VOMI-341640 format. One line per field, with one value per residue: x, y, z of N, C-alpha, C, O, CB in turn. Coordinates in Angstrom, 2 decimals. Glycine has a CB too. Layout:
nxx: X | ...
nyy: Y | ...
nzz: Z | ...
caxx: X | ...
cayy: Y | ...
cazz: Z | ...
cxx: X | ...
cyy: Y | ...
czz: Z | ...
oxx: X | ...
oyy: Y | ...
ozz: Z | ...
cbxx: X | ...
cbyy: Y | ...
cbzz: Z | ...
//
This chain:
nxx: 30.51 | 31.77 | 30.69 | 30.48 | 31.95 | 31.26 | 32.66 | 31.90 | 32.53 | 32.41 | 29.69 | 28.56 | 29.46 | 28.00 | 25.41 | 25.61 | 25.87 | 23.30 | 21.83 | 22.64 | 21.20 | 21.51 | 20.20 | 18.96 | 19.09 | 21.05 | 23.35 | 23.63 | 24.19 | 26.62 | 28.35 | 28.08 | 26.08 | 23.41 | 20.03 | 18.27 | 20.00 | 21.23 | 18.99 | 18.41 | 20.69 | 20.24 | 17.91 | 18.86 | 20.75 | 19.15 | 17.77 | 19.81 | 20.84 | 22.14 | 25.19 | 25.54 | 25.40 | 26.57 | 29.60 | 29.08 | 26.43 | 26.75 | 28.33 | 26.57 | 24.52 | 25.89 | 26.44 | 23.83 | 23.02 | 24.78 | 23.94 | 21.32 | 21.81 | 23.08 | 20.93 | 19.10 | 20.54 | 20.66 | 17.94 | 17.38 | 18.97 | 17.68 | 15.16 | 15.86 | 16.79 | 14.40 | 12.87 | 14.41 | 14.14 | 11.39 | 11.35 | 12.96 | 11.55 | 9.18 | 10.01 | 10.77 | 8.52
nyy: -32.21 | -34.85 | -36.79 | -40.28 | -42.69 | -45.74 | -48.61 | -50.88 | -53.50 | -53.52 | -52.92 | -55.17 | -57.13 | -56.47 | -56.96 | -59.72 | -60.58 | -60.00 | -61.71 | -64.12 | -64.29 | -62.40 | -59.74 | -56.58 | -54.42 | -55.30 | -55.56 | -52.90 | -51.65 | -52.93 | -52.08 | -49.37 | -48.09 | -46.52 | -47.54 | -47.04 | -46.64 | -49.14 | -50.64 | -49.48 | -50.28 | -53.02 | -53.14 | -52.01 | -53.94 | -56.20 | -55.31 | -54.77 | -52.13 | -48.76 | -48.79 | -51.43 | -52.15 | -53.98 | -53.99 | -54.43 | -53.58 | -50.86 | -50.13 | -50.69 | -48.83 | -46.42 | -46.66 | -46.63 | -44.02 | -42.60 | -43.47 | -42.50 | -39.76 | -39.51 | -40.28 | -38.22 | -36.02 | -36.78 | -36.75 | -34.03 | -32.95 | -34.14 | -32.89 | -30.23 | -30.43 | -31.22 | -28.88 | -27.16 | -28.28 | -27.84 | -25.04 | -24.42 | -25.76 | -24.35 | -21.83 | -22.44 | -22.51
nzz: -3.39 | -5.23 | -8.03 | -7.97 | -10.10 | -11.71 | -13.10 | -15.83 | -15.15 | -12.33 | -11.94 | -13.15 | -11.40 | -9.11 | -10.05 | -10.47 | -7.82 | -6.91 | -8.56 | -7.50 | -5.22 | -3.18 | -1.22 | -2.37 | -0.63 | 1.22 | -0.40 | -1.18 | 1.27 | 1.94 | -0.10 | -0.09 | -1.74 | -3.59 | -3.47 | -5.60 | -7.70 | -8.00 | -8.64 | -11.11 | -12.54 | -12.60 | -14.14 | -16.55 | -17.18 | -17.72 | -19.98 | -21.67 | -21.97 | -21.48 | -19.69 | -20.16 | -22.77 | -25.54 | -27.49 | -30.20 | -30.51 | -30.00 | -32.20 | -34.31 | -33.73 | -34.13 | -36.86 | -37.87 | -37.18 | -38.84 | -41.39 | -41.39 | -41.44 | -43.93 | -45.57 | -45.05 | -46.07 | -48.80 | -49.43 | -49.11 | -51.16 | -53.37 | -53.17 | -53.68 | -56.31 | -57.58 | -57.27 | -58.79 | -61.34 | -61.74 | -61.76 | -64.03 | -66.03 | -66.14 | -67.05 | -69.61 | -71.20
caxx: 30.69 | 31.90 | 29.94 | 31.29 | 31.75 | 31.47 | 32.88 | 30.99 | 32.90 | 31.87 | 28.23 | 28.26 | 29.68 | 26.84 | 24.28 | 25.83 | 25.54 | 21.84 | 21.37 | 22.96 | 20.30 | 21.72 | 19.18 | 19.41 | 19.42 | 22.31 | 24.43 | 23.78 | 24.87 | 27.99 | 29.16 | 27.72 | 25.42 | 22.02 | 19.17 | 17.71 | 21.06 | 21.38 | 17.79 | 18.58 | 21.69 | 19.61 | 16.99 | 19.69 | 21.38 | 18.12 | 17.40 | 21.07 | 20.95 | 23.09 | 26.58 | 25.55 | 25.35 | 27.80 | 30.31 | 28.40 | 25.26 | 27.23 | 28.77 | 25.36 | 23.84 | 26.67 | 26.22 | 22.46 | 23.03 | 25.47 | 23.08 | 20.19 | 22.31 | 23.27 | 19.61 | 18.55 | 21.26 | 20.24 | 16.57 | 17.45 | 19.49 | 16.62 | 14.13 | 16.42 | 16.79 | 13.00 | 12.48 | 15.13 | 13.49 | 10.13 | 11.63 | 13.46 | 10.53 | 8.19 | 10.61 | 10.93 | 7.26
cayy: -33.65 | -35.30 | -37.99 | -41.49 | -43.42 | -47.17 | -49.22 | -51.95 | -54.70 | -53.38 | -53.03 | -56.57 | -57.85 | -56.19 | -57.69 | -61.14 | -60.80 | -60.00 | -62.94 | -65.23 | -64.30 | -61.33 | -58.69 | -55.27 | -53.61 | -55.80 | -55.19 | -51.44 | -51.33 | -53.43 | -51.33 | -47.95 | -47.72 | -46.12 | -48.62 | -46.69 | -46.82 | -50.58 | -51.07 | -49.03 | -51.15 | -54.32 | -52.91 | -51.83 | -55.23 | -57.05 | -54.83 | -54.50 | -50.71 | -48.06 | -49.26 | -52.86 | -52.39 | -54.58 | -53.20 | -54.59 | -52.70 | -49.48 | -49.94 | -50.62 | -47.55 | -45.39 | -46.83 | -46.19 | -42.55 | -42.15 | -43.72 | -41.57 | -38.45 | -39.60 | -40.30 | -36.86 | -35.19 | -37.17 | -36.27 | -32.57 | -32.73 | -34.50 | -31.85 | -29.05 | -30.73 | -31.19 | -27.48 | -26.59 | -28.79 | -27.11 | -23.64 | -24.37 | -26.21 | -23.26 | -20.75 | -22.89 | -22.36
cazz: -3.42 | -6.60 | -8.39 | -8.13 | -11.35 | -11.57 | -14.41 | -16.22 | -14.41 | -10.98 | -12.04 | -13.44 | -10.15 | -8.25 | -10.65 | -10.19 | -6.41 | -6.82 | -9.20 | -6.61 | -4.07 | -2.19 | -1.19 | -2.86 | 0.55 | 1.77 | -1.33 | -1.11 | 2.53 | 1.88 | -1.07 | 0.03 | -2.98 | -3.49 | -3.97 | -6.91 | -8.69 | -8.20 | -9.37 | -12.50 | -13.15 | -12.86 | -15.27 | -17.75 | -17.49 | -18.32 | -21.32 | -22.38 | -22.28 | -20.62 | -19.75 | -20.46 | -24.21 | -26.01 | -28.50 | -31.49 | -30.48 | -30.13 | -33.58 | -35.14 | -33.49 | -34.79 | -38.29 | -38.15 | -37.15 | -40.04 | -42.55 | -41.33 | -41.87 | -45.37 | -46.18 | -44.94 | -47.04 | -50.15 | -49.61 | -49.30 | -52.52 | -54.29 | -53.13 | -54.35 | -57.75 | -58.03 | -57.38 | -59.93 | -62.56 | -61.88 | -62.13 | -65.40 | -66.96 | -66.27 | -67.84 | -70.99 | -71.94
cxx: 30.74 | 31.12 | 30.87 | 30.94 | 32.08 | 31.64 | 31.94 | 31.26 | 32.32 | 30.36 | 27.82 | 28.44 | 28.49 | 25.62 | 24.41 | 25.51 | 24.02 | 21.26 | 21.58 | 22.19 | 20.52 | 20.61 | 19.77 | 19.88 | 20.78 | 23.49 | 24.69 | 24.51 | 26.34 | 28.90 | 28.88 | 27.14 | 23.98 | 21.14 | 18.60 | 18.74 | 21.23 | 20.17 | 17.88 | 19.59 | 21.07 | 18.67 | 17.77 | 20.35 | 20.39 | 17.81 | 18.62 | 21.14 | 21.98 | 24.50 | 26.68 | 25.38 | 26.66 | 28.37 | 29.61 | 27.20 | 25.68 | 27.67 | 27.57 | 24.63 | 24.56 | 26.46 | 24.82 | 22.38 | 23.67 | 24.60 | 21.86 | 20.60 | 22.50 | 21.93 | 18.99 | 19.21 | 20.81 | 18.82 | 16.54 | 17.95 | 18.42 | 15.55 | 14.60 | 16.39 | 15.37 | 12.53 | 13.15 | 14.51 | 12.18 | 10.36 | 12.06 | 12.40 | 9.44 | 8.75 | 10.80 | 9.67 | 7.03
cyy: -34.12 | -36.60 | -39.17 | -42.15 | -44.88 | -47.77 | -50.41 | -53.22 | -54.67 | -53.58 | -54.48 | -57.42 | -57.68 | -56.96 | -59.18 | -61.46 | -60.88 | -61.27 | -64.16 | -65.18 | -63.23 | -60.29 | -57.37 | -54.42 | -54.00 | -55.38 | -53.69 | -51.02 | -51.74 | -52.56 | -49.83 | -47.42 | -47.32 | -47.21 | -48.30 | -46.90 | -48.31 | -51.14 | -50.68 | -49.92 | -52.50 | -54.22 | -52.78 | -53.14 | -56.14 | -56.62 | -54.51 | -53.06 | -50.08 | -48.59 | -50.74 | -53.17 | -53.04 | -53.74 | -53.27 | -53.66 | -51.25 | -49.18 | -49.82 | -49.29 | -46.40 | -45.45 | -46.35 | -44.67 | -41.99 | -42.32 | -42.80 | -40.19 | -38.44 | -39.58 | -38.91 | -35.94 | -35.50 | -36.68 | -34.76 | -32.24 | -33.03 | -33.40 | -30.58 | -29.25 | -30.72 | -29.75 | -26.82 | -27.03 | -28.04 | -25.68 | -23.54 | -24.83 | -25.16 | -22.16 | -21.14 | -22.63 | -20.98
czz: -4.87 | -6.80 | -8.54 | -9.45 | -11.11 | -12.95 | -14.62 | -15.41 | -12.99 | -10.99 | -12.29 | -12.19 | -9.21 | -8.75 | -10.36 | -8.74 | -6.23 | -7.44 | -8.31 | -5.30 | -3.02 | -2.32 | -1.69 | -1.69 | 1.13 | 0.91 | -1.24 | 0.16 | 2.48 | 1.01 | -1.07 | -1.28 | -2.71 | -4.12 | -5.35 | -8.02 | -9.02 | -8.96 | -10.83 | -13.22 | -13.51 | -14.07 | -16.58 | -18.16 | -18.21 | -19.75 | -22.19 | -22.88 | -21.35 | -20.79 | -20.06 | -21.94 | -24.62 | -27.15 | -29.86 | -31.58 | -30.67 | -31.57 | -34.51 | -34.96 | -34.17 | -36.31 | -38.69 | -38.16 | -38.42 | -41.28 | -42.57 | -41.80 | -43.39 | -46.11 | -46.17 | -45.97 | -48.47 | -50.44 | -49.84 | -50.71 | -53.56 | -54.35 | -53.84 | -55.86 | -58.32 | -58.23 | -58.58 | -61.25 | -62.79 | -62.35 | -63.59 | -66.42 | -67.15 | -67.15 | -69.30 | -71.84 | -72.46
oxx: 29.84 | 30.92 | 31.93 | 29.78 | 33.03 | 30.86 | 31.28 | 30.33 | 31.81 | 29.81 | 26.85 | 27.66 | 28.03 | 24.89 | 23.42 | 24.93 | 23.52 | 20.31 | 20.80 | 22.49 | 19.77 | 20.14 | 20.95 | 20.93 | 21.57 | 24.50 | 25.85 | 25.35 | 27.20 | 30.06 | 29.37 | 27.63 | 23.39 | 21.48 | 18.44 | 18.39 | 21.35 | 20.32 | 17.47 | 19.38 | 21.33 | 18.65 | 17.39 | 20.50 | 20.74 | 17.60 | 18.47 | 21.46 | 22.60 | 24.95 | 27.78 | 25.23 | 27.72 | 27.69 | 29.57 | 26.98 | 25.04 | 27.40 | 27.54 | 24.17 | 23.92 | 26.33 | 24.66 | 21.76 | 23.17 | 24.51 | 21.43 | 19.84 | 22.13 | 21.80 | 18.41 | 18.53 | 20.61 | 18.53 | 15.77 | 17.41 | 18.27 | 15.10 | 13.81 | 16.03 | 15.16 | 11.88 | 12.54 | 14.39 | 11.88 | 9.66 | 11.57 | 12.37 | 8.83 | 8.00 | 10.97 | 9.76 | 6.01
oyy: -33.82 | -37.39 | -39.07 | -42.16 | -45.21 | -47.49 | -50.87 | -53.93 | -55.68 | -54.30 | -54.96 | -58.34 | -58.64 | -57.54 | -59.84 | -62.51 | -61.73 | -61.85 | -65.11 | -65.93 | -63.18 | -60.01 | -57.09 | -53.78 | -53.13 | -54.91 | -53.26 | -50.13 | -51.00 | -52.34 | -49.10 | -46.44 | -47.73 | -47.75 | -49.20 | -47.28 | -48.69 | -52.00 | -51.44 | -50.29 | -53.05 | -55.11 | -53.36 | -53.42 | -56.78 | -57.46 | -54.03 | -52.80 | -50.76 | -48.82 | -51.27 | -54.33 | -52.70 | -52.88 | -52.28 | -53.03 | -50.51 | -48.09 | -48.96 | -48.70 | -45.51 | -44.41 | -45.72 | -44.08 | -41.03 | -41.42 | -42.37 | -39.51 | -37.48 | -38.92 | -38.48 | -35.17 | -34.58 | -36.25 | -34.27 | -31.36 | -32.28 | -33.03 | -29.93 | -28.35 | -30.25 | -29.43 | -26.03 | -26.22 | -27.64 | -25.18 | -22.68 | -24.33 | -25.10 | -21.60 | -20.27 | -22.54 | -20.72
ozz: -5.65 | -5.88 | -9.16 | -9.87 | -10.41 | -13.86 | -13.69 | -15.03 | -12.50 | -10.16 | -11.70 | -11.95 | -8.59 | -7.95 | -10.05 | -8.46 | -5.49 | -6.90 | -8.34 | -4.37 | -2.04 | -3.42 | -1.45 | -1.76 | 1.50 | 1.42 | -1.22 | 0.13 | 2.94 | 1.33 | -1.92 | -1.85 | -1.70 | -5.17 | -6.17 | -9.14 | -10.18 | -9.83 | -11.71 | -14.38 | -14.57 | -14.92 | -17.59 | -19.35 | -19.20 | -20.63 | -23.31 | -24.04 | -20.54 | -21.91 | -20.20 | -22.31 | -24.11 | -27.70 | -30.59 | -32.61 | -31.41 | -32.08 | -35.39 | -35.94 | -34.73 | -36.96 | -39.74 | -39.05 | -39.00 | -42.11 | -43.63 | -42.49 | -44.06 | -47.14 | -47.16 | -46.64 | -49.27 | -51.55 | -50.67 | -51.37 | -54.53 | -55.43 | -54.53 | -56.61 | -59.44 | -59.22 | -59.30 | -62.17 | -63.92 | -63.23 | -64.31 | -67.54 | -68.22 | -67.95 | -70.15 | -73.06 | -73.10
cbxx: 29.56 | 33.38 | 29.16 | 31.07 | 32.62 | 30.30 | 34.35 | 31.11 | 34.44 | 32.24 | 27.69 | 29.17 | 30.98 | 26.54 | 24.20 | 27.29 | 26.12 | 21.26 | 22.09 | 24.44 | 20.40 | 23.12 | 18.60 | 18.29 | 18.34 | 22.27 | 24.07 | 22.41 | 24.17 | 28.00 | 28.92 | 28.97 | 25.48 | 21.78 | 18.04 | 17.22 | 22.40 | 21.55 | 16.54 | 19.04 | 22.89 | 18.83 | 16.13 | 20.77 | 21.89 | 16.84 | 16.53 | 21.23 | 19.57 | 22.67 | 27.28 | 24.47 | 25.11 | 27.56 | 31.75 | 27.97 | 24.49 | 28.40 | 29.67 | 24.42 | 23.74 | 28.16 | 26.40 | 21.47 | 23.80 | 26.79 | 22.62 | 19.63 | 23.64 | 24.04 | 18.69 | 18.75 | 22.78 | 20.31 | 15.70 | 18.38 | 20.73 | 15.98 | 13.76 | 17.86 | 17.45 | 12.08 | 12.85 | 16.61 | 13.23 | 9.36 | 12.74 | 14.72 | 9.91 | 7.80 | 11.95 | 11.26 | 6.11
cbyy: -34.37 | -35.50 | -37.77 | -42.48 | -42.82 | -47.84 | -49.68 | -52.25 | -54.85 | -52.00 | -52.13 | -57.09 | -57.37 | -54.67 | -57.43 | -61.53 | -59.67 | -58.75 | -63.15 | -65.25 | -65.58 | -60.65 | -58.52 | -54.55 | -53.76 | -57.33 | -55.60 | -50.76 | -52.01 | -54.85 | -51.88 | -47.12 | -48.87 | -44.75 | -48.88 | -45.23 | -46.22 | -51.31 | -50.46 | -47.55 | -51.34 | -54.80 | -51.65 | -50.76 | -55.91 | -57.02 | -53.59 | -55.47 | -50.00 | -48.16 | -48.96 | -53.55 | -51.06 | -56.05 | -53.69 | -56.04 | -52.87 | -49.23 | -51.12 | -51.79 | -47.28 | -45.54 | -48.31 | -46.76 | -42.04 | -42.91 | -45.17 | -41.49 | -38.10 | -40.88 | -41.29 | -36.31 | -35.41 | -38.69 | -36.63 | -31.93 | -33.61 | -35.83 | -31.53 | -28.77 | -32.08 | -31.92 | -26.72 | -26.98 | -30.33 | -27.09 | -23.04 | -25.22 | -27.53 | -22.69 | -20.34 | -24.38 | -22.74
cbzz: -2.64 | -6.97 | -9.68 | -6.94 | -12.51 | -10.80 | -14.55 | -17.72 | -14.36 | -10.38 | -13.17 | -14.57 | -9.47 | -8.21 | -12.18 | -10.51 | -5.53 | -7.52 | -10.53 | -6.33 | -3.43 | -2.38 | 0.23 | -3.65 | 1.61 | 1.90 | -2.79 | -1.18 | 3.70 | 1.36 | -2.45 | 0.44 | -4.00 | -4.19 | -2.99 | -6.91 | -8.17 | -6.84 | -8.74 | -12.55 | -12.21 | -11.61 | -15.02 | -17.49 | -16.20 | -17.48 | -21.19 | -23.56 | -22.15 | -19.17 | -18.45 | -19.67 | -25.01 | -26.47 | -28.63 | -31.70 | -29.17 | -29.17 | -34.03 | -34.79 | -31.98 | -34.45 | -38.69 | -37.11 | -35.91 | -40.21 | -42.55 | -39.89 | -41.16 | -45.74 | -45.47 | -43.51 | -46.91 | -50.31 | -48.40 | -48.24 | -52.76 | -53.87 | -51.68 | -53.86 | -58.01 | -57.02 | -56.09 | -59.88 | -62.46 | -60.56 | -61.22 | -65.52 | -66.48 | -64.88 | -67.25 | -71.01 | -71.09
//
């Protein structure tokens, strides 16, 4: 059995139905959905996580990952240079 995929628009529609007073159980029966999945979508919608992240958030997260990598690389280079300075300063004496 293959996994069904639901796009953001469909998930948002389901969330809107719940916001307008429909019961989770009723929506799940109408659309043949699992209650735990719909509950997760509602939780993700409230916290703007999962498929409900907006494009700006995704761009910022990507930029943060890139900056963290650059920082790590710079720190490694700094540590190597510190060791080299220690080695050369000891051999000068």
